N, C-alpha and C positions, 0 to 999 in steps of 0.2 A: 703307384697302383699296381696290384698284383693280379695277374690272370691265372686261372687254374684249369685251363683246358688245352686245346689243340695247339699245334705248332703255328698254324696260320694266325691264331689270335695272339700268340706270343710275338709274332712279327709285327702285328699292329701296335703292340705295346712298345716295341723298340722304335717304331715309326714315331709314336707320340713323344717319346723321350727326346728324340733327335730334333723334331720339328716344332714341338710345342713347349720345350723347356722341361725342366726336371719335374716329374710327376711325384705324387706322394709315394714314398718308398715304404716297404714293409717295416723297416726299423722305426719309422715315424709313428706307426700305428699304436705303439705302446703308450704314447702320450695322448691318444685320441680314442673316441668311441669307435666301434666297428659295426658296420652293417654288411651282412653277407647277402649279396645281390645276385640272383640267378637271372640271366638274360636269355630270352628266347625270341629271336627277331631275325630279320633279313640282314645279311652282312653289309649291305650298302649304307646302313645307318651307323656302323661301327666308328668311323672317324668323328661323327658328331658326338657319340657317347664319350669319346676320349676328351673332346673339348669340354663337355659338361662335367666330366670327372675332375679335370684339372681346376676348373673354376670353383666347383663345390668344395674340393679338398683345401683350397686356399682361403676360403671364406667361412668355413665352419670348423668345428672340432670333432667331426666325424669322418672316419676313413672308410672308403668303399672297398670291400673285398669281393671282387668280381668272379663270377663263374659262368662260363659260356655253356648253357644247357640246351642250345639249339638242336644238337644232334641226339639228345637223350630220348630213349623210348619213353612214352608217356607214363607207363607203369613205374619205371625207374624214377622219373621226376616226382610222381605222386608219393612214392615211398620215401624219397629224401625230404620232401616238404612235410610229410606226416611225421618224420623222425626229428624235425626241427633243424634240418640242415640249412634251410633258406630263411632269411629274415624278410626278404622282399623279392618280387619278380618284376621284370620289365619285359613286356610282350606285346605284339600286335595281333595276337590270336584271341579274338573275343570269345570263341567257343571254349578255350582253355580256362579263361577267367570264369565263365559260367560253371564249368565243372568244379573248379576250386571252391566256388561259393556254395555249391550243392554239398560239398564235403565239409562245409563250415570251417574252412581254413583261411578265410579272408577277413581281416580286420577292417580294411578300407581299400577302396579302389580310386585312383586318380587318373583321369585322362590327361596326358602330358602334351601330345602333339598329334597331328594328323596330316594326311594328304588324301587325294581322291584317286580312285582307280579309273583307268580309261583303257580303251581298246587301241592297240597299235597294229599296223598292218603295212603291206607293201604299197609303194607309190602308185602302182597300177590300180589298186583297189578293185580286184575282180568281182567282189560281192556287191559293189556299189553302196558301201556302208558309211561312207564319209559324211560326217555331220549329223548322223542319225542318233537318237537316244540309244543307249546300250541294248535295251531289249529288242528294238527294231534291227539294230546292227547284227545281233546274234541270229535273228530270224533270217536275215539276208544271207549270212554265212551258211546257215543250214540249207536254205532253199537252193543255193548255187553250188553246194558241195565244195565250197572253198576250203583251203587248208587252214586248220586251226591247231596251234600247238599249246597243249596244256602242260603246266609245270608239274613238279612232284606233288602227288596227291596228299591231302591232309591239311588240317588247320583252316583258318578263316578264309583264305583265298579260295580254297576248294568249295567252301560253303557258298561264297558269293558267286563263283562261276557256275555251280550247279543250279543256283537260284535263277541266274540269268538265262540259262538254257531252258529251264522249266517255264519261265515267263515268256520265252520265245516259242513255246509249244513243243519243246524237245525234252522228253522225260529221261532219255538215256543217250547222251551225246556219243557214247562209245560206238553206236550203230551207224553214225554218220561216216560217209566215205572219206571226208577230208579231215576227220578228227584224229589227232595223234596225242596219246598220253606219253609224254617224253620221259617221265621219271627223273627229270633234272630240276635243279633249283631254278628260280625265276630268271636269273641272269643268263644261265646256260641255255634255258629254253628260249629266251629272247634271241640269243645269238643264232640258235637253230631256226627260229622263225624268219630271221633276216636272211639266212643262207638259202632257205627253201621257199621264201616268198609266202609265208603264212601270217595269220593273224594271231594275236596273243593279248590276254588281259594283263595289264601291268600297272605299275605305280610310278610316280615321277622320279623317285630316287633310283630305281632300277633302270628306268629309261635313260636317265642322265649318265649313269655308269656305262650303259650300252653305247651311247653316243660318244663318250670319251674313249671307249675301246676301239673306235673306228680310226683313231690316230690321224685326224685331219681329213679323212676321206668321207664323202657324204654317206650317211647311214642308210641302210636298205629299208628301214621302217620309218613310218611317220605316225603321228597321232591321228586316229581315225574318228573317234567319238569325242564329245566335249568332256574336258576334265572337270568342269564345274558340276555336271550332272552325275558324275560317278559316285559310287558308294564311298563312305568315309573309311579310310584305312587308319584306324586309331591305334595309338601306342599307349598302353595302360601300365601304370605303376601300382603294384599290388603289395600292400603291407600284410604279411602273413600273421595270422593269429597264433601266438606261441604260448599263451597262458601266463600264469603268474611267474613261472620260472624264467621266462624270456622277456620280462617287462622292460629291462634296460635296452635290450636289442630292438624291441618294438619302438621304444622312444627314439632310438637312433634312426630307424627306418622312417619314422614319421617326420623327423628333421629333414631327411632327404626328400620325402614326398612333398613337404611344404616348399622346399627350395626349388623343386622342379617346375613349379608354377609361379615362381618369383619373377620380378621384372628382369633380373640378371639372366636367369635361364631362358626366358622368352626372347631376349635380345640375341642370345647365342643361337637358339633354334631358328629364328627368323633370318639371321645373318648367315647361316651355314649355306654354302653353295657347292654344287657339283657341276662342272662344265658350264658355268654361267647360269645354271638354274638354281632356284631355291626350293628344294623338294619338300620341305616340312613347314608346317604352320603351327605355332603354339595354339593349343586347343581353345583358349579364351578368344582367339582371333578367328577361329574357324566358324563353321556353320552351326 
């Protein structure tokens, strides 16, 4: 497998070669079909993607050429998709998928896996939000001026968070005394929430990585709201419409799309664990 982005992603590639066995190498691609896959997702799912890549490349004649597009400006991403740079995308940003569909750049969309968002907070639970539905929990946080840490703005997580604040009767959370827009990714924002005793909207994979980072010490945060009632955090596989000139690349992308919902892929997704937790559910087994 070949990564085409940052040093951190290259390190993940070396990790996969060492621990998972030899992955598909660029030299092998000559004998295989190629699908250029742009990934836009949280970093906590990267080890799972490595496992899926290894299984896919060993069971099909298609080679995945990965590109980590998580840090790309949206205008740059759209330019590259429009120019035919990407055959497919993997993302958990539903709003991005909607925008691509409006531009008529989507041939098909497949939901691959999901987990549920939930509220994490300090053991003391100063807002008294434990066990409440998310909307009520957010209202308690607002009414008590409790500390809430918001991650980097943008994407589907922001849409969900803003929607929960509005459902709680708060049109602009920035005016709340306890609200902090951290400008950090979800894991870094969670660490900040743990250090400062704040609440945060999160997902099981990020929470599992946070717990693992405590290195055997009790974590400062706990699950406050029910994970079952939280919004679905879905991961979408998008096959890009490339027209007649890209017909073979589209076929390769469709091979990957079909495989990602196969029994083999579902077993890998459901069996993947972080710190003893299974953060992802194959979509066919979800709600």
